[in-house]
C-alpha positions in Angstrom: 8.8 -1.3 5.3 7.9 -3.0 8.6 10.6 -5.6 8.3 13.4 -3.1 7.5 12.3 0.1 9.2 12.4 1.9 5.8 9.9 4.6 4.8 6.9 2.9 3.1 6.2 6.1 1.1 9.9 6.0 -0.1 9.5 2.4 -1.1 6.4 3.2 -3.1 8.2 6.0 -4.9 11.3 3.8 -5.5 9.1 1.2 -7.2 7.6 3.6 -9.8 10.5 3.7 -12.3 11.4 0.0 -11.9 7.7 -0.9 -12.4 7.4 1.2 -15.5 10.7 -0.2 -16.9 9.5 -3.8 -16.4 6.1 -3.0 -17.9 7.8 -1.4 -20.9 10.1 -4.4 -21.4 7.1 -6.8 -21.3 5.2 -4.7 -23.7 8.1 -4.7 -26.2 8.2 -8.5 -26.0 4.4 -8.7 -26.5 4.7 -6.5 -29.6 7.6 -8.6 -30.9 5.7 -11.9 -30.2 2.6 -10.7 -32.0 4.5 -9.5 -35.0 6.4 -12.8 -35.3 3.7 -15.3 -34.5 0.7 -13.4 -35.6 -2.5 -12.4 -33.8 -6.3 -12.7 -34.4 -6.7 -9.3 -36.1 -10.3 -10.0 -37.1 -11.2 -10.5 -33.4 -9.2 -7.4 -32.3 -10.8 -5.2 -35.0 -14.3 -6.5 -34.0 -13.7 -5.6 -30.4 -12.3 -2.2 -31.3 -15.3 -1.5 -33.6 -17.7 -2.4 -30.8 -16.0 0.0 -28.4 -16.0 2.8 -31.0 -19.6 2.3 -31.7 -20.5 2.6 -28.1 -18.4 5.7 -27.6 -16.2 6.7 -24.6 -18.9 8.0 -22.3 -21.1 5.0 -22.7 -18.1 2.6 -22.1 -17.2 4.6 -19.0 -20.8 4.6 -17.7 -21.1 0.8 -18.3 -17.8 0.1 -16.5 -18.2 2.6 -13.7 -18.9 0.1 -10.9 -16.2 -2.3 -12.2 -13.7 0.6 -12.2 -14.6 1.3 -8.6 -13.1 -2.0 -7.5 -9.4 -1.0 -7.6 -10.4 2.4 -6.0 -12.0 0.5 -3.1 -9.0 -1.9 -2.7 -6.4 0.9 -2.8 -8.5 3.2 -0.7 -8.9 0.6 2.0 -5.2 -0.1 2.1 -3.9 3.4 2.0 -6.4 4.7 4.5 -5.5 2.0 6.9 -9.1 0.6 7.0 -7.9 -2.8 5.9 -4.7 -4.8 5.2 -4.0 -5.9 1.6 -5.4 -9.4 2.4 -8.6 -7.9 4.0 -9.0 -5.5 1.1 -8.9 -8.5 -1.3 -11.7 -10.1 0.6 -13.7 -6.9 0.5 -13.2 -6.7 -3.3 -14.5 -10.2 -3.7 -17.8 -9.5 -1.9 -18.0 -6.2 -3.8 -17.6 -7.9 -7.2 -20.2 -10.6 -6.2 -22.8 -7.9 -5.2 -22.2 -5.9 -8.4 -22.3 -9.0 -10.6 -25.5 -10.2 -9.0 -27.5 -7.0 -8.7 -26.0 -4.4 -11.1 -24.5 -6.2 -14.2 -26.6 -9.3 -13.5 -23.8 -11.4 -15.2 -24.3 -14.2 -12.7 -27.4 -15.6 -10.9 -27.8 -16.7 -7.3 -28.1 -20.3 -8.4 -24.7 -20.0 -10.1 -22.9 -19.3 -6.9 -22.6 -22.9 -5.8 -20.9 -23.9 -9.1 -18.6 -20.9 -8.8 -17.6 -22.0 -5.3 -16.9 -25.5 -6.5 -14.8 -24.2 -9.4 -12.9 -21.9 -7.0 -12.1 -24.8 -4.7 -10.8 -26.9 -7.6 -8.6 -24.1 -8.8 -7.1 -23.0 -5.5 -6.8 -26.2 -3.4 -3.5 -27.2 -5.1 -2.2 -23.7 -4.2 -2.9 -24.4 -0.5 -0.6 -27.4 -0.6 2.1 -25.3 -2.2 1.7 -22.6 0.5 1.7 -25.2 3.2 5.1 -26.4 1.9 6.3 -22.8 1.8 5.4 -22.4 5.5 7.5 -25.4 6.4 10.4 -24.0 4.3 10.1 -20.6 6.0 10.5 -22.4 9.4 13.7 -24.0 8.1 15.0 -20.6 7.0 14.2 -19.2 10.4 16.4 -21.8 12.0 19.3 -21.3 9.7 19.2 -17.6 9.2 22.4 -16.9 11.0 24.2 -19.6 9.1 23.0 -18.1 5.8 24.4 -14.6 6.7 27.7 -15.9 7.9 28.1 -18.1 4.8 27.6 -15.2 2.4 29.9 -12.8 4.2 32.7 -15.4 4.8 32.8 -16.8 1.3 32.1 -13.8 -0.9 34.0 -10.5 -0.7 33.2 -8.8 -3.9 30.1 -6.6 -3.8 29.1 -7.7 -7.3 29.4 -11.4 -6.2 27.4 -10.8 -3.0 24.6 -9.1 -4.9 24.4 -11.9 -7.5 24.4 -14.6 -4.8 21.6 -12.7 -2.9 19.6 -12.4 -6.1 19.9 -16.1 -6.9 19.0 -16.9 -3.3 15.9 -14.7 -3.4 14.8 -16.1 -6.8 14.9 -19.6 -5.4 13.1 -18.6 -2.2 10.4 -16.8 -4.3 9.7 -20.1 -6.1 8.8 -22.0 -3.0 7.6 -19.3 -0.4 4.8 -16.9 -0.2 5.9 -13.2 -0.4 5.0 -12.0 3.1 6.8 -14.6 5.1 9.8 -14.4 2.8 10.1 -10.7 3.3 9.6 -10.9 7.1 12.2 -13.8 7.5 14.8 -12.7 5.0 15.0 -9.0 5.4 16.7 -9.2 8.9 19.2 -11.7 7.4 20.1 -9.9 4.2 19.7 -6.2 5.0 22.8 -6.0 7.2 24.8 -7.7 4.4 23.8 -5.2 1.7 24.2 -2.3 4.0 27.7 -3.5 4.7 28.6 -3.1 1.0 27.0 0.3 0.8 23.5 -0.4 -0.6 20.5 1.8 0.3 17.8 -0.1 2.2 15.2 1.4 -0.1 17.0 0.0 -3.2 17.3 -3.4 -1.5 13.5 -3.3 -0.8 12.8 -2.9 -4.5 15.3 -5.6 -5.4 13.6 -8.1 -2.9 10.1 -7.4 -4.2 11.1 -7.8 -7.8 12.9 -11.0 -7.0 10.0 -12.5 -5.2 7.6 -11.4 -8.0 9.8 -13.3 -10.6 9.7 -16.4 -8.3 5.9 -16.4 -8.6 6.1 -17.2 -12.3 9.3 -19.2 -12.4 9.1 -23.0 -12.7 9.1 -25.5 -11.2 7.0 -24.2 -8.3 5.9 -20.7 -9.3 2.5 -20.3 -7.7 1.1 -18.1 -10.5 1.9 -20.9 -13.0 -0.4 -23.3 -11.1 -3.1 -20.6 -10.8 -2.9 -20.0 -14.6 -2.9 -23.7 -15.3 -6.0 -24.3 -13.1 -7.9 -21.5 -14.8 -7.0 -22.3 -18.4 -6.5 -26.1 -18.1 -3.2 -25.7 -19.9 -0.3 -27.8 -18.5 2.0 -25.9 -16.1 5.2 -26.6 -18.0 3.6 -25.5 -21.3 2.7 -22.2 -19.7 6.2 -22.0 -18.1 7.8 -22.5 -21.5 5.9 -19.6 -23.0 6.7 -17.5 -19.9 10.5 -18.0 -20.2 11.2 -15.1 -22.5 9.2 -12.7 -20.2 11.2 -14.1 -17.2 14.3 -13.3 -19.2 13.2 -9.6 -19.5 12.3 -9.6 -15.8 15.9 -10.8 -15.0 17.4 -8.2 -17.2 15.4 -5.5 -15.4 16.5 -7.0 -12.1 20.1 -6.7 -13.0 19.6 -3.1 -14.0 17.8 -2.3 -10.7 20.6 -4.1 -8.7 23.6 -2.4 -10.3 22.1 1.1 -11.2 20.8 2.6 -7.9 19.5 5.7 -9.7 16.7 3.6 -11.3 15.1 3.0 -7.9 16.3 5.8 -5.6 16.9 8.5 -8.2 13.5 10.2 -7.7 13.7 10.2 -3.9 
């Protein structure tokens, strides 16, 4: 919204149907995968039985403070009290306090080992983000060249949109979301407006593209996070994620070429 001058509330509304559609596609694949490759039904039934034995009210009562976490995060963001990054920090301290003094799932002496594990998990991500910062500087220097190249070499609206999508997917693999949006929106927005696309629709397309880049090999940041947490090799996770990325790409094409999906409810 800040980078394009578009209404933030309209962007939120425009993301509802695309988000639900992507979620539905991923759910359908999850159902298919479980039916084809099986699942640990005994463990699932045991968990379900435990929840049934407790009852809804008891489960809600036990999870009340945990459920407050997203309320606090979104409340801080939408009320203007904190930026998304600051709200994330607030949520970490909230979770720490609740874990220590309410649920007592961790002890004070555990904090040091938790910090050490966090450093091991996220230090590789810092190097990736450092590289993305350098790449963002390069893009800033060549932004006019990128715009002129697309307009001078591609004249079909379909070809232009496909090229922009491919470009955003590549950028999403190697850059953090915020600098990518701030740098690329002034470059690409005039191009898509020239072919008649609504800025709100383009905002949704850009966000979806960059989200796909987070889980796309070889440099998808979320792949490295998942690998650090699970100790499963990055490429093994990426291989399993490829079908889901395929559904993401199918949703992206629908959002790109059917404007009603994103701006139909505005």
